[in-house]
C-alpha positions in Angstrom: 102.8 88.4 26.2 105.0 85.4 25.1 105.6 82.1 26.1 109.5 82.4 26.5 111.3 80.7 29.5 114.0 82.2 30.8 117.4 80.4 30.2 118.3 78.0 33.4 120.8 79.9 35.8 123.7 78.2 36.5 123.8 76.7 40.1 126.2 78.9 41.2 124.8 81.9 40.0 121.6 80.5 41.8 123.1 79.9 45.2 124.2 83.5 45.4 121.0 84.7 45.3 120.4 83.2 48.9 123.7 84.0 50.2 123.4 86.5 53.4 124.5 90.0 52.3 124.3 93.1 54.8 121.0 95.2 54.5 122.3 97.7 57.2 125.8 98.5 55.9 128.0 99.2 58.8 125.3 98.3 61.5 127.4 95.5 63.3 130.2 97.9 63.5 128.4 100.7 65.1 126.4 98.2 67.6 130.2 96.9 68.5 131.7 100.6 69.3 128.4 101.4 71.4 129.0 98.1 73.6 131.9 98.9 73.9 131.5 102.2 75.0 128.6 101.2 77.3 131.0 98.3 79.0 133.9 101.1 79.8 130.8 103.4 81.2 130.2 100.1 83.6 134.1 99.8 84.3 133.9 103.6 85.6 131.2 103.2 87.8 132.3 100.3 89.0 135.4 101.7 89.6 134.3 104.8 91.7 132.1 102.6 93.4 135.4 100.3 94.8 136.8 104.1 95.4 134.0 105.1 97.4 133.6 101.9 99.5 137.2 101.6 99.9 137.2 105.2 101.9 134.0 104.2 103.7 136.3 101.4 104.5 139.0 103.0 105.6 137.3 106.0 107.9 135.2 103.2 109.8 138.5 101.8 110.7 139.9 105.2 111.8 136.6 105.3 113.8 137.1 102.2 115.5 140.7 102.8 116.4 139.5 106.2 117.9 137.0 104.7 120.1 
């Protein structure tokens, strides 16, 4: 092999080598979508729990009033 040296790379080109890149294209977006779906499910469950709690409170008040 020869002793030829590569020409010196410009500073700007060299810096591009070390810039962050998206190795998993679309991963962040997919993760954000899943997170939103998960939060919607939690809110649905929370709403259901609150509705059940409200109904229980209503029944308890009726039972106290009828005794």
